[in-house]
N, C-alpha and C positions, 0 to 999 in steps of 0.2 A: 748330555751325551747327544750324538747324532740322532735325530728324531726317529722315534719308533714308527712313525708314519711311513718310513721307507719300506716297511715290510710289504705294503700294498703295491709297491712298484717292482717287486722282485719276481713276479710271475714269469717263468722262463718262456712260456708260449707267446707272450705278448711282446710287441716291438718295444725296445728300451725307451723309457720315458725319462724326462728330466727329474732328477731328485732335487737339484738346486739349480736355479736360473740366475746367472750373473747379468746384471743390468748392462745395457748396451753402452753406457757411459764408460765402462772399462773395456778397452779395446785390445783385441787380439790376445785371447786367453790361451796360454800354452801349457803351463804346468799346474799340477794339483797335488796337494798333500794334506794330511790331517793328523791331529793327535787324539782324535776321538771326540773332541769337543769343538774345536775350531777347525774350519776348512779354509785352507789357503789356496789361492790361485795366483798365477803370475800374469800381469797385464803388460805385454811387451811394449806396445806403443806408448803407454803412460809411464813406463819404467817404474812400476809399482807392484808391490805385493798386496793383494786384496784379501783381507781376513773376513770370514763370515762366522759370527757367533751370536747366539740368542736372537736370531732374526735380523741382525744388523750387519752392514758392510762397513769396514774401515780400511782405508788405503794407506800403505806405508811407502812413500816414494823413496827410491834409491838416491843417494847423494849425486849431485852433478859431477861428471867425470867418471862415474861407474857405468858399466854397461846396462843393458836392458835385461830383465829377468826372463829366463827361459825355463829349463827344467828345475824343479824344486823337490826336496825330500825332507821329511821330519826326522830329527835325530832325538829319540827318546832319552838317551843317556845324558847328553849335554843339554837337552831341552832347547835346541837351536833348530832353525829352519835353514837348510843349506840351499844356496841359490847359484845356478850356473848363469853367469851374466856376461853378455857381449853385445856388440852392435851389428846386427845383421846388415850386410851391405846393401840389400835391395829395399830396405825400409828407411824412411826419413824420420829419424828419432832425434828430437832436440836434446842437447846436453848429454849426448851419449858418446863416450870416447874411450871407455876402458873395457878390459876383459879380465875376469877373475872369478874364482870360486868364493862366494861370500857366505857368511853366516849371520843370521838375524835372530834375536830372541823374541819372545812372545809380545813384547812391547814395541817391537819394530826397531830396536837399537842394533846397529851392526856390531858384531862381536869378533869377526875374523874376515880377512881378505887375503887370499892365497893365489899365486900364479907361478907357473914354472918359468924358467928362462926360455926365451925365444917366442915364436908365434904361438898364440893360444886362442882357440875359439870354443870355449866351453858351451855345451848345449844340453847336457843331461847329467843328473847326479843321482846316486843311490847310497843308502846307508845300511850297514850290517854291523850290529854291536858297536864297537868303537871305530870301525873303519868307514871311511867315506871315499866314494869313487866318483870321479868326474870324467866325462868323455869329451873328446874334441871332434866336432862335426866336420871339420875341414881336412884334417890329416889322419884321422883314425886312431889317434893316441888315446890312452886311458891312464889316468893318474889316481893315486890314492894318498890319503893321509890317515894316521891313526894315533892313538894316545892323545897327546896334547894338540895334535893336528897343526903343527907349526910350519910344515912344508909339504909340498906335493912331490911324490916320487913316481916314476913311470911304471905302469903295469904292462902296457903295450906302448912301444916307442912310436914316435911319429913315422909315418910311411908316405911314400909318394902318392898312393891312392888309398883313400879310406874315408869313411864318414861314420864314426862311432856314435851310437845313440844310447838307448837304455842299457842298463846292466843289472845283474842280480847274482848274489852269492848263492851257491848251492853246495851239495856234497859236504854238509856239516862244516862249512867255512873253508873248505880246501880249494874250491874252484869258483871262478867268476865267469858267468855267461854274459857275453857282450853282443849286442845287436849292431852290426855294421850295415848301413843302409844298402850298400852295393855288394859287399862281400858276403853277406849272410851272417849266420850265428858263429861265434868263435868262443871256445872254452879255453880259459887260461888257468893253468895250475899256479896258484898263488905262492907256492913255495919255490918252484923252479923257474917260473915265468914261461914255461912251454905253452905254445899256442896250438890249438887243434881245431880245424873246422868241424862244425856240427852239421851234418847233412841229413836230408830226407832219405827215406828208405831207397828211393830210386837214384840216389847220388847227387840230386840237385840241391842247390842252396835255397834257404828260406830268406829271400831278399825282401827289402821294403819294410822291415820292422823298425818302428820308432820307439814308443814307450814299451817298457818290459818290466815285469814283476814276477817274483816267485809266489806261488799259491799252493800250499800243501806240497804234494809230490809232482806238481806240474808248474808250467809257466803260462802267463798270459802276455801276448804281444799285440800291440796296435800296428796294423798294416794300413798305410795311408798313401801309397804311391798313386792310387787312383781314388776318385771321389764318386760314390760314397765309400769310405773306408770300413774296415771290419776289425773286430777283436778276435784273435785266434788263441786257442788253448792247445798245448802240446806237452808231452813228456820227453825226457831224455833217458834212453836205456842203452847201455853199452856204447855210448858216444853217438847214438843216432836219435833223430827226431822221430818219435812214434806217436800214434793216435792224434794227428793234427785235426782239429775241427774248429768251426766257427763258433765262438762262445757268445758273441753279441753282434748284431747288425740291424740296420734299419732304424726306424723311429727317430730318436734324437741323435743317433750316431750318423753323422754326415762327414765331417772332416776331423776325425779324432786325432789326438796327439798323445798326451801323457796319461799315465795310469798309476794308481796307488792302492795298496792293500791297507785297509783300516779295520782291524778286528775281523768280523765275519762278512765284510763288504769290500767290494772293489769299486773305486771311484775312477771315472774316466771323463776327461774333457771331450765332450761329444761333438762339438763343432767349433773348432778354433777360428775358422774363417781367414786363413792366411791369404787366400786368393783375393779377398776384398781389398787388401792393403798392399798388394804387389802390382806392378805395372802389367797391363795386358799387352797384346802384340802391338798395339798402337801407342803404347807408353802411357795410357790413361790409368788412373787409380780411382776405383769406385769409392772406397772409404765408407760404404754404407753398412756399418756394423749392426748386426742384430744381437739380441740377448744370447748369451752363451749357455747351453745346457751342460750341466755336470750329471752324468749318468751313474747309477749304482746297480751293480749286479752281485749275486751272492758269491762269496769266497768259499773255498773248500776248507 
């Protein structure tokens, strides 16, 4: 199981520290997931899923022609790791040419490859019971599969402007909360498909949310439009965002991206280091990857 030593890192008054440190040889860590024994992260530039178990790291490289792994989510029913894979245009990734929702088993074998018709830029994925949701970071679309997961069907259709990120099922499976980076939070009735903006009490949108996860009667969202980023906690009551507060900031949280709930713990990619691998204003790329901290905070 995930080390009991984590307990010492959960003091809420202390700046978040690294629970697990990913070596710098694995570059640009975006996604995180766990089954309670193995922790997986996605290494975008290496096009690899990196597994950590029993103190050891093992990398499973995606086949040539598939995209690079971004958001990931563990599926306890199928015992698969779902992977949103595409080729970010601003990164120079060899052998990267595809875009699909992939599924990998614990041994690193690909078990599924799904994509809708038309343009597809998957960036994040979530799982609830037998349902899998994948979001499109370029056109705001969200798709799902369920049952045998043989095909993707739209939950939110592609739109002219939109950048769908994390998602989380709530209201006993009746609704899906979607974080759109520019449009803010959107609630989708999964039976009717009706979309409703979820606003702050003052009527403003909660923009800039990337990773998103349900935690008890609340949600945790990673906000990273500026660095250092923060993790916010909030509830939804009568269709409004209430009790927004910063749940984690500082310490090992610098450029956070994805987030996962694992038992009584929340795992967060604390410093993905996207800026290191993107061109600056002069077109230069640093490439100076540092070890990546994975932070843990208490779940509810």
